[in-house]
C-alpha positions as a Markdown table, in Angstrom:
| # | Residue | x | y | z |
|---|---|---|---|---|
| 1 | Met | 0.0 | 0.0 | 0.0 |
| 2 | Ala | 1.1 | 3.6 | -0.7 |
| 3 | Arg | 2.4 | 5.4 | 2.4 |
| 4 | Asp | 3.1 | 9.0 | 3.5 |
| 5 | Tyr | 6.7 | 10.0 | 3.5 |
| 6 | Gly | 8.6 | 12.8 | 5.1 |
| 7 | Met | 11.4 | 15.1 | 4.0 |
| 8 | Leu | 14.7 | 15.0 | 5.8 |
| 9 | Ile | 15.7 | 18.0 | 7.9 |
| 10 | Asp | 18.4 | 17.9 | 10.6 |
| 11 | Gly | 18.4 | 14.1 | 10.7 |
| 12 | Glu | 14.6 | 13.8 | 11.1 |
| 13 | Trp | 11.8 | 12.8 | 8.6 |
| 14 | Val | 9.3 | 15.6 | 8.9 |
| 15 | Ser | 6.0 | 16.6 | 7.3 |
| 16 | Ser | 4.8 | 19.9 | 5.8 |
| 17 | Ser | 1.5 | 21.8 | 5.4 |
| 18 | Glu | 1.1 | 20.6 | 1.8 |
| 19 | Ser | 1.9 | 17.3 | 0.0 |
| 20 | Phe | 1.7 | 15.7 | -3.4 |
| 21 | Asp | 1.3 | 12.2 | -4.8 |
| 22 | Val | 3.9 | 10.1 | -6.6 |
| 23 | Thr | 2.4 | 7.8 | -9.3 |
| 24 | Asn | 3.7 | 5.0 | -11.6 |
| 25 | Pro | 3.8 | 6.4 | -15.2 |
| 26 | Tyr | 3.1 | 3.0 | -16.6 |
| 27 | Asn | -0.2 | 2.3 | -14.9 |
| 28 | Gly | -1.1 | 5.3 | -12.8 |
| 29 | Glu | -0.7 | 3.4 | -9.5 |
| 30 | Leu | -0.3 | 5.6 | -6.4 |
| 31 | Leu | 3.2 | 4.9 | -5.0 |
| 32 | Gly | 3.2 | 7.3 | -2.1 |
| 33 | Thr | 2.6 | 10.9 | -0.9 |
| 34 | Val | 5.5 | 13.3 | 0.0 |
| 35 | Pro | 5.5 | 16.7 | 1.7 |
| 36 | Lys | 5.8 | 19.8 | -0.5 |
| 37 | Ala | 8.3 | 22.1 | 1.1 |
| 38 | Gly | 7.5 | 25.7 | 1.9 |
| 39 | Arg | 10.0 | 28.5 | 2.0 |
| 40 | Glu | 10.4 | 28.0 | 5.7 |
| 41 | Asp | 11.1 | 24.3 | 5.2 |
| 42 | Val | 13.9 | 25.2 | 2.8 |
| 43 | Asn | 15.3 | 27.7 | 5.2 |
| 44 | Arg | 15.3 | 25.1 | 8.0 |
| 45 | Ala | 17.1 | 22.6 | 5.7 |
| 46 | Val | 19.8 | 25.2 | 4.8 |
| 47 | Gln | 20.2 | 26.2 | 8.5 |
| 48 | Ser | 20.6 | 22.5 | 9.4 |
| 49 | Ala | 23.2 | 22.1 | 6.7 |
| 50 | Gln | 25.0 | 25.2 | 7.9 |
| 51 | Lys | 25.2 | 23.9 | 11.4 |
| 52 | Ala | 26.4 | 20.5 | 10.2 |
| 53 | Phe | 29.1 | 22.0 | 8.0 |
| 54 | Gly | 31.3 | 22.6 | 11.0 |
| 55 | Val | 31.1 | 18.9 | 11.8 |
| 56 | Met | 31.8 | 17.7 | 8.3 |
| 57 | Ala | 34.6 | 20.1 | 7.5 |
| 58 | Glu | 36.5 | 19.0 | 10.6 |
| 59 | Met | 35.7 | 15.3 | 10.2 |
| 60 | Pro | 38.9 | 13.3 | 9.2 |
| 61 | Ala | 39.0 | 12.1 | 5.7 |
| 62 | His | 39.1 | 8.4 | 6.8 |
| 63 | Lys | 35.8 | 8.8 | 8.6 |
| 64 | Arg | 34.1 | 10.5 | 5.7 |
| 65 | Ala | 35.5 | 7.7 | 3.5 |
| 66 | Ala | 34.1 | 5.1 | 5.9 |
| 67 | Ile | 30.6 | 6.6 | 5.7 |
| 68 | Leu | 30.7 | 6.6 | 1.9 |
| 69 | Glu | 32.1 | 3.0 | 1.8 |
| 70 | Lys | 29.3 | 1.8 | 4.1 |
| 71 | Thr | 26.7 | 3.6 | 2.0 |
| 72 | Ser | 28.1 | 1.8 | -1.1 |
| 73 | Arg | 27.6 | -1.6 | 0.7 |
| 74 | Leu | 24.1 | -0.7 | 1.8 |
| 75 | Ile | 23.1 | 0.3 | -1.7 |
| 76 | Ala | 24.4 | -3.1 | -3.0 |
| 77 | Glu | 22.5 | -4.9 | -0.2 |
| 78 | Asn | 19.3 | -3.1 | -1.1 |
| 79 | Arg | 19.7 | -3.3 | -4.9 |
| 80 | Glu | 16.5 | -5.0 | -5.8 |
| 81 | Asp | 14.3 | -2.8 | -3.6 |
| 82 | Ile | 15.9 | 0.4 | -4.9 |
| 83 | Ala | 15.7 | -0.9 | -8.5 |
| 84 | Arg | 12.0 | -1.7 | -8.1 |
| 85 | Thr | 11.4 | 1.8 | -6.8 |
| 86 | Ile | 13.2 | 3.3 | -9.8 |
| 87 | Ala | 11.3 | 1.1 | -12.2 |
| 88 | Gln | 8.0 | 2.1 | -10.6 |
| 89 | Glu | 8.4 | 5.8 | -10.2 |
| 90 | Ala | 10.7 | 6.6 | -13.2 |
| 91 | Gly | 9.4 | 4.0 | -15.6 |
| 92 | Lys | 12.9 | 2.7 | -16.2 |
| 93 | Ser | 13.1 | -0.8 | -17.5 |
| 94 | Trp | 14.2 | -3.3 | -14.9 |
| 95 | Lys | 17.6 | -4.2 | -16.4 |
| 96 | Tyr | 18.5 | -0.5 | -16.7 |
| 97 | Ala | 17.2 | 0.2 | -13.2 |
| 98 | Val | 19.4 | -2.6 | -11.7 |
| 99 | Gly | 22.3 | -1.3 | -13.8 |
| 100 | Glu | 21.8 | 2.2 | -12.3 |
| 101 | Val | 21.8 | 0.9 | -8.8 |
| 102 | Asn | 25.0 | -1.1 | -9.5 |
| 103 | Arg | 26.6 | 2.2 | -10.8 |
| 104 | Ala | 25.5 | 4.0 | -7.7 |
| 105 | Thr | 27.4 | 1.5 | -5.6 |
| 106 | Glu | 30.5 | 2.3 | -7.6 |
| 107 | Thr | 29.9 | 6.0 | -7.4 |
| 108 | Phe | 29.9 | 6.0 | -3.6 |
| 109 | Lys | 32.9 | 3.6 | -3.6 |
| 110 | Phe | 34.9 | 5.9 | -5.9 |
| 111 | Ala | 33.9 | 8.8 | -3.6 |
| 112 | Ala | 35.2 | 7.0 | -0.6 |
| 113 | Glu | 38.5 | 6.4 | -2.3 |
| 114 | Glu | 38.7 | 10.1 | -3.5 |
| 115 | Ala | 37.9 | 11.4 | 0.0 |
| 116 | Lys | 41.3 | 10.1 | 1.1 |
| 117 | Gln | 43.1 | 11.7 | -1.9 |
| 118 | Ile | 42.2 | 15.3 | -1.5 |
| 119 | His | 45.4 | 17.3 | -1.5 |
| 120 | Gly | 47.1 | 20.4 | -2.8 |
| 121 | Glu | 50.5 | 21.0 | -4.5 |
| 122 | Thr | 53.7 | 22.8 | -3.9 |
| 123 | Val | 54.3 | 25.9 | -6.0 |
| 124 | Pro | 57.9 | 26.8 | -7.1 |
| 125 | Met | 58.0 | 30.3 | -5.6 |
| 126 | Asp | 61.5 | 31.1 | -6.8 |
| 127 | Ala | 60.3 | 30.9 | -10.4 |
| 128 | Ser | 59.5 | 34.5 | -9.9 |
| 129 | Thr | 62.2 | 37.1 | -8.9 |
| 130 | Gly | 59.8 | 38.3 | -6.2 |
| 131 | Gly | 59.3 | 34.8 | -4.8 |
| 132 | Glu | 62.8 | 34.0 | -3.7 |
| 133 | Gly | 63.2 | 32.9 | -0.1 |
| 134 | Arg | 59.7 | 31.6 | 0.2 |
| 135 | Leu | 58.0 | 28.2 | 0.4 |
| 136 | Gly | 54.7 | 28.0 | -1.3 |
| 137 | Phe | 51.9 | 25.4 | -1.4 |
| 138 | Phe | 48.1 | 25.2 | -1.5 |
| 139 | Leu | 45.6 | 23.0 | 0.3 |
| 140 | Arg | 41.9 | 22.3 | -0.6 |
| 141 | Phe | 39.1 | 23.2 | 1.7 |
| 142 | Pro | 35.3 | 22.5 | 1.5 |
| 143 | Ile | 33.2 | 25.4 | 0.4 |
| 144 | Gly | 30.0 | 25.0 | 2.5 |
| 145 | Val | 26.4 | 24.1 | 1.8 |
| 146 | Ile | 25.7 | 22.7 | -1.6 |
| 147 | Gly | 22.3 | 22.7 | -3.3 |
| 148 | Ala | 21.9 | 19.6 | -5.4 |
| 149 | Ile | 19.2 | 19.3 | -8.0 |
| 150 | Pro | 19.2 | 16.0 | -9.9 |
| 151 | Pro | 16.7 | 14.9 | -12.6 |
| 152 | Phe | 14.2 | 12.1 | -12.7 |
| 153 | Asn | 16.0 | 9.9 | -15.3 |
| 154 | Phe | 18.8 | 8.6 | -13.0 |
| 155 | Pro | 17.2 | 9.2 | -9.6 |
| 156 | Ile | 19.9 | 7.5 | -7.5 |
| 157 | Asn | 23.1 | 7.7 | -9.6 |
| 158 | Leu | 22.8 | 11.4 | -10.5 |
| 159 | Ala | 21.9 | 12.2 | -6.9 |
| 160 | Ala | 25.0 | 10.2 | -6.0 |
| 161 | His | 27.1 | 12.2 | -8.3 |
| 162 | Lys | 26.2 | 15.3 | -6.4 |
| 163 | Val | 25.8 | 14.0 | -2.8 |
| 164 | Ala | 28.8 | 11.7 | -2.7 |
| 165 | Pro | 31.6 | 14.1 | -3.7 |
| 166 | Ala | 30.1 | 16.8 | -1.5 |
| 167 | Ile | 30.4 | 14.5 | 1.5 |
| 168 | Ala | 33.8 | 13.2 | 0.4 |
| 169 | Ser | 35.1 | 16.8 | 0.5 |
| 170 | Gly | 33.6 | 17.8 | 3.8 |
| 171 | Asn | 30.6 | 19.8 | 2.5 |
| 172 | Thr | 26.9 | 19.5 | 3.4 |
| 173 | Val | 24.0 | 19.2 | 1.1 |
| 174 | Val | 20.4 | 20.2 | 0.6 |
| 175 | Leu | 19.0 | 17.8 | -2.0 |
| 176 | Lys | 15.9 | 18.6 | -4.1 |
| 177 | Pro | 15.1 | 15.6 | -6.3 |
| 178 | Ser | 12.7 | 15.6 | -9.2 |
| 179 | Ser | 9.0 | 15.6 | -8.1 |
| 180 | Tyr | 8.6 | 12.5 | -10.3 |
| 181 | Thr | 11.1 | 10.5 | -8.4 |
| 182 | Pro | 11.3 | 11.5 | -4.7 |
| 183 | Leu | 11.0 | 8.0 | -3.3 |
| 184 | Thr | 14.4 | 6.9 | -4.6 |
| 185 | Ala | 16.0 | 9.9 | -2.9 |
| 186 | Ile | 14.3 | 9.0 | 0.4 |
| 187 | Lys | 15.8 | 5.5 | 0.2 |
| 188 | Leu | 19.2 | 7.0 | -0.4 |
| 189 | Gly | 18.8 | 9.4 | 2.5 |
| 190 | Glu | 17.8 | 6.5 | 4.8 |
| 191 | Leu | 20.9 | 4.5 | 3.8 |
| 192 | Leu | 23.2 | 7.5 | 4.3 |
| 193 | Leu | 21.9 | 8.0 | 7.9 |
| 194 | Glu | 22.2 | 4.2 | 8.5 |
| 195 | Ala | 25.9 | 4.5 | 7.3 |
| 196 | Gly | 26.5 | 7.1 | 10.0 |
| 197 | Leu | 26.2 | 10.4 | 8.3 |
| 198 | Pro | 25.7 | 13.2 | 10.9 |
| 199 | Ala | 22.4 | 14.8 | 11.2 |
| 200 | Gly | 22.1 | 17.8 | 8.9 |
| 201 | Ala | 24.9 | 16.8 | 6.6 |
| 202 | Leu | 22.2 | 15.8 | 4.1 |
| 203 | Asn | 18.8 | 17.4 | 4.0 |
| 204 | Ile | 16.1 | 16.4 | 1.4 |
| 205 | Val | 13.3 | 18.7 | 0.4 |
| 206 | Phe | 10.6 | 18.1 | -2.2 |
| 207 | Gly | 8.6 | 20.4 | -4.5 |
| 208 | Pro | 8.6 | 22.1 | -7.9 |
| 209 | Gly | 11.7 | 23.7 | -9.3 |
| 210 | Ser | 9.8 | 26.9 | -9.9 |
| 211 | Ser | 9.5 | 27.4 | -6.1 |
| 212 | Val | 11.7 | 25.0 | -4.0 |
| 213 | Gly | 14.4 | 24.9 | -6.7 |
| 214 | Ser | 14.5 | 28.7 | -7.1 |
| 215 | Trp | 14.6 | 29.2 | -3.3 |
| 216 | Leu | 17.7 | 27.1 | -3.2 |
| 217 | Val | 19.3 | 28.8 | -6.1 |
| 218 | Thr | 18.8 | 32.3 | -4.7 |
| 219 | His | 19.4 | 31.4 | -1.0 |
| 220 | Pro | 22.2 | 33.6 | 0.3 |
| 221 | Asp | 23.7 | 30.9 | 2.5 |
| 222 | Leu | 24.4 | 28.3 | -0.2 |
| 223 | Ala | 27.9 | 28.1 | -1.6 |
| 224 | Met | 27.2 | 26.1 | -4.7 |
| 225 | Ile | 24.4 | 24.8 | -7.0 |
| 226 | Thr | 25.0 | 21.5 | -8.8 |
| 227 | Phe | 22.2 | 20.9 | -11.4 |
| 228 | Thr | 21.3 | 18.4 | -14.1 |
| 229 | Gly | 18.5 | 19.3 | -16.4 |
| 230 | Ser | 17.4 | 21.4 | -19.3 |
| 231 | Pro | 19.4 | 24.3 | -20.8 |
| 232 | Pro | 16.7 | 27.0 | -20.2 |
| 233 | Val | 16.6 | 26.1 | -16.5 |
| 234 | Gly | 20.4 | 25.9 | -16.4 |
| 235 | Lys | 20.6 | 29.4 | -17.9 |
| 236 | Trp | 18.2 | 30.7 | -15.3 |
| 237 | Ile | 20.3 | 29.2 | -12.5 |
| 238 | Lys | 23.4 | 30.7 | -13.9 |
| 239 | Asn | 21.8 | 34.1 | -14.1 |
| 240 | His | 20.3 | 34.0 | -10.6 |
| 241 | Ser | 22.9 | 32.2 | -8.5 |
| 242 | Asp | 24.8 | 35.4 | -7.5 |
| 243 | Phe | 28.3 | 34.5 | -6.5 |
| 244 | Lys | 27.7 | 30.8 | -5.9 |
| 245 | Lys | 29.7 | 28.2 | -7.7 |
| 246 | Val | 27.6 | 26.5 | -10.4 |
| 247 | Thr | 28.0 | 23.1 | -12.1 |
| 248 | Leu | 25.5 | 22.6 | -14.9 |
| 249 | Glu | 25.0 | 19.3 | -16.7 |
| 250 | Leu | 22.5 | 20.1 | -19.4 |
| 251 | Gly | 21.1 | 18.7 | -22.6 |
| 252 | Ser | 22.3 | 17.3 | -25.9 |
| 253 | Asn | 21.2 | 15.8 | -29.2 |
| 254 | Ser | 24.1 | 13.4 | -29.2 |
| 255 | Ala | 25.4 | 12.0 | -32.5 |
| 256 | Ser | 27.1 | 8.9 | -33.7 |
| 257 | Ile | 29.2 | 8.5 | -36.9 |
| 258 | Val | 29.3 | 5.1 | -38.6 |
| 259 | Asp | 32.2 | 5.0 | -41.0 |
| 260 | Glu | 32.4 | 2.8 | -44.1 |
| 261 | Asn | 34.8 | 0.3 | -42.4 |
| 262 | Ala | 32.9 | 0.2 | -39.1 |
| 263 | Asp | 31.8 | -3.1 | -37.5 |
| 264 | Leu | 28.2 | -2.8 | -38.5 |
| 265 | Asp | 26.8 | -5.4 | -36.1 |
| 266 | Trp | 28.5 | -3.7 | -33.1 |
| 267 | Ala | 27.5 | -0.2 | -34.3 |
| 268 | Val | 23.8 | -1.3 | -34.7 |
| 269 | Ala | 23.7 | -3.1 | -31.3 |
| 270 | Arg | 25.2 | -0.2 | -29.4 |
| 271 | Asn | 23.3 | 2.6 | -31.1 |
| 272 | Val | 20.0 | 0.8 | -30.6 |
| 273 | Val | 20.6 | 0.6 | -26.9 |
| 274 | Gly | 21.9 | 4.2 | -26.9 |
| 275 | Ala | 18.8 | 5.5 | -28.7 |
| 276 | Phe | 16.1 | 3.6 | -26.7 |
| 277 | Ala | 17.4 | 2.8 | -23.2 |
| 278 | Asn | 15.3 | 4.6 | -20.6 |
| 279 | Ser | 12.9 | 5.5 | -23.4 |
| 280 | Gly | 15.5 | 7.8 | -24.8 |
| 281 | Gln | 15.3 | 10.0 | -21.7 |
| 282 | Val | 19.1 | 10.3 | -21.2 |
| 283 | Cys | 21.0 | 13.4 | -21.9 |
| 284 | Ile | 23.5 | 11.4 | -23.9 |
| 285 | Ser | 20.9 | 9.3 | -25.8 |
| 286 | Val | 21.8 | 8.7 | -29.4 |
| 287 | Gln | 19.6 | 11.1 | -31.4 |
| 288 | Arg | 21.4 | 11.5 | -34.7 |
| 289 | Ile | 23.3 | 8.8 | -36.5 |
| 290 | Tyr | 25.4 | 9.7 | -39.6 |
| 291 | Val | 26.0 | 6.7 | -41.7 |
| 292 | His | 28.5 | 6.4 | -44.6 |
| 293 | Arg | 26.7 | 6.0 | -48.0 |
| 294 | Lys | 28.6 | 2.8 | -48.8 |
| 295 | Val | 27.1 | 1.0 | -45.8 |
| 296 | Trp | 23.8 | 2.9 | -45.6 |
| 297 | Asn | 21.4 | 0.3 | -46.9 |
| 298 | Arg | 22.9 | -2.5 | -44.8 |
| 299 | Phe | 23.1 | -0.4 | -41.6 |
| 300 | Val | 19.5 | 0.9 | -42.0 |
| 301 | Asp | 18.1 | -2.7 | -42.6 |
| 302 | Lys | 20.0 | -4.0 | -39.5 |
| 303 | Phe | 19.0 | -1.1 | -37.4 |
| 304 | Val | 15.3 | -1.3 | -38.2 |
| 305 | Glu | 15.3 | -5.0 | -37.6 |
| 306 | Ala | 17.0 | -4.6 | -34.2 |
| 307 | Thr | 14.6 | -1.7 | -33.3 |
| 308 | Lys | 11.6 | -3.9 | -34.0 |
| 309 | Lys | 12.9 | -6.5 | -31.5 |
| 310 | Gln | 12.8 | -3.9 | -28.6 |
| 311 | Val | 10.2 | -5.0 | -26.1 |
| 312 | Val | 7.9 | -2.2 | -24.9 |
| 313 | Gly | 6.0 | -2.7 | -21.7 |
| 314 | Asp | 5.9 | -2.8 | -17.9 |
| 315 | Pro | 9.2 | -1.6 | -16.7 |
| 316 | Val | 9.2 | -4.1 | -13.8 |
| 317 | Asp | 9.0 | -7.0 | -16.2 |
| 318 | Pro | 12.6 | -8.2 | -16.8 |
| 319 | Lys | 11.7 | -8.8 | -20.5 |
| 320 | Ser | 11.0 | -5.2 | -21.2 |
| 321 | Asp | 13.5 | -3.0 | -23.0 |
| 322 | Val | 11.5 | 0.2 | -23.2 |
| 323 | Gly | 9.2 | 1.4 | -20.5 |
| 324 | Pro | 6.9 | 4.4 | -20.4 |
| 325 | Met | 8.2 | 8.0 | -20.7 |
| 326 | Ile | 8.0 | 9.9 | -17.5 |
| 327 | Ser | 4.5 | 11.2 | -18.3 |
| 328 | Glu | 1.8 | 11.0 | -20.9 |
| 329 | Leu | 2.3 | 14.7 | -21.6 |
| 330 | Glu | 6.0 | 14.0 | -22.6 |
| 331 | Ala | 4.9 | 11.1 | -24.8 |
| 332 | Glu | 2.4 | 13.4 | -26.5 |
| 333 | Arg | 5.2 | 16.0 | -27.1 |
| 334 | Ala | 7.5 | 13.4 | -28.6 |
| 335 | Lys | 4.7 | 12.3 | -31.0 |
| 336 | Ser | 4.1 | 15.8 | -32.0 |
| 337 | Trp | 7.8 | 16.3 | -32.9 |
| 338 | Val | 7.7 | 13.2 | -35.0 |
| 339 | Glu | 4.5 | 14.3 | -36.8 |
| 340 | Glu | 6.0 | 17.7 | -37.4 |
| 341 | Ala | 9.1 | 16.1 | -39.0 |
| 342 | Val | 6.9 | 13.9 | -41.2 |
| 343 | Asp | 4.9 | 16.9 | -42.3 |
| 344 | Ala | 8.2 | 18.5 | -43.4 |
| 345 | Gly | 9.3 | 15.5 | -45.4 |
| 346 | Ala | 10.7 | 12.9 | -43.0 |
| 347 | Arg | 9.8 | 9.3 | -43.2 |
| 348 | Val | 9.1 | 6.9 | -40.3 |
| 349 | Leu | 10.7 | 3.5 | -40.8 |
| 350 | Val | 9.4 | 2.0 | -37.6 |
| 351 | Gly | 7.5 | 3.3 | -34.5 |
| 352 | Gly | 6.0 | 6.7 | -34.2 |
| 353 | Thr | 2.9 | 5.5 | -32.2 |
| 354 | Arg | 1.9 | 6.2 | -28.6 |
| 355 | Lys | -0.3 | 4.4 | -26.1 |
| 356 | Gly | -0.6 | 6.4 | -22.9 |
| 357 | Ala | 2.9 | 7.2 | -21.7 |
| 358 | Leu | 4.4 | 4.4 | -23.8 |
| 359 | Phe | 6.1 | 5.6 | -27.0 |
| 360 | Glu | 7.3 | 3.1 | -29.5 |
| 361 | Pro | 11.0 | 3.2 | -30.5 |
| 362 | Thr | 11.0 | 5.4 | -33.6 |
| 363 | Val | 13.4 | 5.6 | -36.5 |
| 364 | Leu | 13.3 | 8.5 | -39.0 |
| 365 | Val | 15.0 | 9.1 | -42.3 |
| 366 | Asn | 14.8 | 12.0 | -44.9 |
| 367 | Val | 15.3 | 14.4 | -42.0 |
| 368 | Lys | 16.5 | 18.0 | -42.4 |
| 369 | Pro | 18.9 | 19.9 | -40.2 |
| 370 | Asp | 16.2 | 22.5 | -39.2 |
| 371 | Met | 13.7 | 19.9 | -37.8 |
| 372 | Lys | 13.2 | 19.8 | -34.0 |
| 373 | Val | 14.1 | 16.2 | -34.0 |
| 374 | Met | 17.5 | 17.2 | -35.3 |
| 375 | Gln | 18.1 | 20.6 | -33.7 |
| 376 | Asp | 16.6 | 20.2 | -30.2 |
| 377 | Glu | 16.9 | 17.5 | -27.5 |
| 378 | Val | 14.0 | 15.1 | -28.2 |
| 379 | Phe | 14.5 | 13.2 | -24.9 |
| 380 | Ala | 12.4 | 10.4 | -26.2 |
| 381 | Pro | 12.9 | 7.0 | -28.0 |
| 382 | Val | 13.4 | 8.8 | -31.4 |
| 383 | Val | 16.5 | 8.6 | -33.6 |
| 384 | Ser | 17.3 | 10.0 | -37.0 |
| 385 | Leu | 19.5 | 8.3 | -39.6 |
| 386 | Ile | 21.4 | 10.5 | -42.1 |
| 387 | Pro | 23.7 | 9.4 | -44.9 |
| 388 | Phe | 27.1 | 11.0 | -45.6 |
| 389 | Glu | 29.9 | 10.6 | -48.1 |
| 390 | Asp | 32.8 | 12.5 | -46.7 |
| 391 | Phe | 34.0 | 11.9 | -43.1 |
| 392 | Glu | 35.0 | 15.5 | -42.5 |
| 393 | Glu | 31.5 | 16.6 | -43.6 |
| 394 | Ala | 30.0 | 14.2 | -41.1 |
| 395 | Val | 32.2 | 15.7 | -38.3 |
| 396 | Ala | 31.0 | 19.1 | -39.4 |
| 397 | Glu | 27.4 | 18.0 | -39.2 |
| 398 | Val | 27.9 | 16.6 | -35.7 |
| 399 | Asn | 29.3 | 20.0 | -34.7 |
| 400 | His | 26.3 | 21.7 | -36.3 |
| 401 | Ser | 24.5 | 21.8 | -32.9 |
| 402 | Arg | 24.3 | 24.2 | -30.0 |
| 403 | Tyr | 25.0 | 21.2 | -27.8 |
| 404 | Gly | 28.3 | 19.5 | -27.1 |
| 405 | Leu | 28.0 | 16.7 | -24.5 |
| 406 | Gln | 29.3 | 13.5 | -26.1 |
| 407 | Ala | 29.7 | 11.9 | -29.5 |
| 408 | Gly | 30.3 | 8.4 | -30.8 |
| 409 | Val | 32.5 | 7.4 | -33.8 |
| 410 | Phe | 32.6 | 3.9 | -35.2 |
| 411 | Thr | 35.6 | 3.4 | -37.4 |
| 412 | Lys | 38.7 | 1.3 | -38.1 |
| 413 | Asp | 40.5 | 4.3 | -39.7 |
| 414 | Leu | 43.0 | 5.7 | -37.2 |
| 415 | Ala | 43.2 | 9.0 | -39.1 |
| 416 | His | 39.4 | 9.4 | -38.9 |
| 417 | Ala | 39.4 | 8.6 | -35.2 |
| 418 | Thr | 42.1 | 11.2 | -34.4 |
| 419 | Leu | 40.3 | 13.7 | -36.6 |
| 420 | Ala | 37.1 | 13.2 | -34.7 |
| 421 | Ile | 39.0 | 13.5 | -31.3 |
| 422 | Arg | 40.6 | 16.8 | -32.4 |
| 423 | Lys | 37.6 | 18.3 | -34.2 |
| 424 | Ile | 34.3 | 17.3 | -32.5 |
| 425 | Asn | 33.5 | 20.0 | -30.0 |
| 426 | Val | 32.1 | 17.9 | -27.2 |
| 427 | Gly | 33.0 | 16.9 | -23.6 |
| 428 | Gly | 33.7 | 13.3 | -24.6 |
| 429 | Val | 34.4 | 11.4 | -27.8 |
| 430 | Met | 33.8 | 7.7 | -27.7 |
| 431 | Ile | 35.7 | 5.8 | -30.4 |
| 432 | Asn | 34.0 | 2.6 | -31.5 |
| 433 | Asp | 31.2 | 3.1 | -28.9 |
| 434 | Tyr | 28.0 | 5.1 | -28.6 |
| 435 | Pro | 27.9 | 8.6 | -27.1 |
| 436 | Thr | 25.8 | 7.2 | -24.3 |
| 437 | Phe | 28.8 | 5.5 | -22.7 |
| 438 | Arg | 29.8 | 6.7 | -19.2 |
| 439 | Val | 31.6 | 5.2 | -16.3 |
| 440 | Asp | 31.4 | 7.1 | -13.1 |
| 441 | Gln | 35.0 | 8.0 | -12.3 |
| 442 | Met | 35.6 | 9.7 | -15.6 |
| 443 | Pro | 35.3 | 13.5 | -16.1 |
| 444 | Tyr | 31.8 | 14.1 | -17.5 |
| 445 | Gly | 30.2 | 17.2 | -18.8 |
| 446 | Gly | 29.7 | 19.2 | -21.9 |
| 447 | Asn | 30.6 | 22.2 | -24.0 |
| 448 | Lys | 28.4 | 25.0 | -25.5 |
| 449 | Gln | 24.8 | 24.7 | -24.2 |
| 450 | Ser | 25.5 | 21.3 | -22.7 |
| 451 | Gly | 26.8 | 22.8 | -19.5 |
| 452 | Leu | 29.5 | 24.1 | -17.3 |
| 453 | Gly | 32.0 | 22.2 | -15.1 |
| 454 | Arg | 32.5 | 18.4 | -14.9 |
| 455 | Glu | 31.1 | 15.6 | -12.8 |
| 456 | Gly | 33.0 | 12.4 | -11.9 |
| 457 | Leu | 34.1 | 12.1 | -8.3 |
| 458 | Lys | 37.6 | 13.6 | -8.5 |
| 459 | Tyr | 36.5 | 16.3 | -10.8 |
| 460 | Ala | 33.4 | 17.2 | -8.8 |
| 461 | Ile | 35.5 | 17.4 | -5.7 |
| 462 | Glu | 37.7 | 20.0 | -7.4 |
| 463 | Glu | 34.5 | 22.0 | -8.1 |
| 464 | Met | 33.3 | 21.6 | -4.5 |
| 465 | Thr | 36.6 | 22.7 | -2.8 |
| 466 | Asn | 38.6 | 26.0 | -2.9 |
| 467 | Pro | 42.4 | 26.0 | -3.0 |
| 468 | Arg | 44.0 | 28.0 | -0.2 |
| 469 | Met | 47.4 | 29.3 | -1.0 |
| 470 | Val | 50.1 | 29.3 | 1.8 |
| 471 | Val | 53.4 | 31.2 | 1.5 |
| 472 | Ile | 56.0 | 30.9 | 4.2 |
| 473 | His | 58.8 | 33.5 | 4.2 |
| 474 | Asp | 62.3 | 32.3 | 5.4 |
């Protein structure tokens, strides 16, 4: 049965004057009710984090590491329960939900290891004529209270990418998860408390970004905002965050290039998963695939055949490949984008239909660069195939985007691979793999409108600490 949940403030699960329901996007089932934070709730959460900051900043690295290490073990022990919650509230297919939980165990494990590796550097002071007779070095210190705003599509692992490095570096956190997926955040909070995290080091509040999110962004006592979501919201955060540090992981319309000498079976298999996993609701989903004209017909036939084999259905069913989109409204939007493309000359090879929040994996050809499905982030199980004849032209087409998160290049030509690495303006180039590839210790983030800063434990910790220079005169 559905139950009432609380928000986490100063180590206690508390209610508020208002609440909202959390439902399963696949069948509409009520999963639970959570409190909607008011401004005073947010203030109390920030005050609690401020009070706990003194404790966390002084906590030895080995103790912070032990908390993170235990959290990793607890997530692993509760894998199926957490995965079921993700599948039910986010609509993520079971195998991908389990995979996300497995990644979160690694994310906290990496954070535990990095907690013990935070250090500064010596600076050769006598490199300057004015620096003679001095010893110089810097150390890294935590910055304070961090506002963490993750999205619905990876409700535990993207929360982990914000919470874990913050704890590792001695900061405290106010976490505002997506209103679609608060129950996963609650489970994470419970496990962190069980692992020994001090009261107030993590606070969790719920509610719309337009109110609760904006109160965090503009709150004068926060030191940083770390956000994953859409470019328009990211821009608003950047413009309204005053002197806070900001890390923004935003959108993309990620592209793959399939060269004439690529392993077609591998390229098809990887790009099908990259396009349709999590119903295409991944910021590095494959949205555009540029295919060399010499292998065009074979690739298209294989890709369509593989797409037809994707099983669409109940995300809790282990046989399902594609579950519902996060809401029926989002599925309607995706269908309208496909219909707009078709009206402008595109052709649907497979898919394009909707039933409730379920949207069939869809493959388009005859697309044009100015179509929404090519220019914008579709964030749905929709992919466009485009032929090319010259590799450099394909690279130029990949770059013809206001986004720059990741790209994939399938080729056996070393010159083409190195050209892609040098010329594609993105945060990550995956050679012989899809742009959807990510492991959690690597630097991850984008260029252009895909964001600012980098995630990945070591790199997030650099964002969440300030260097303090020390100079000692003889």
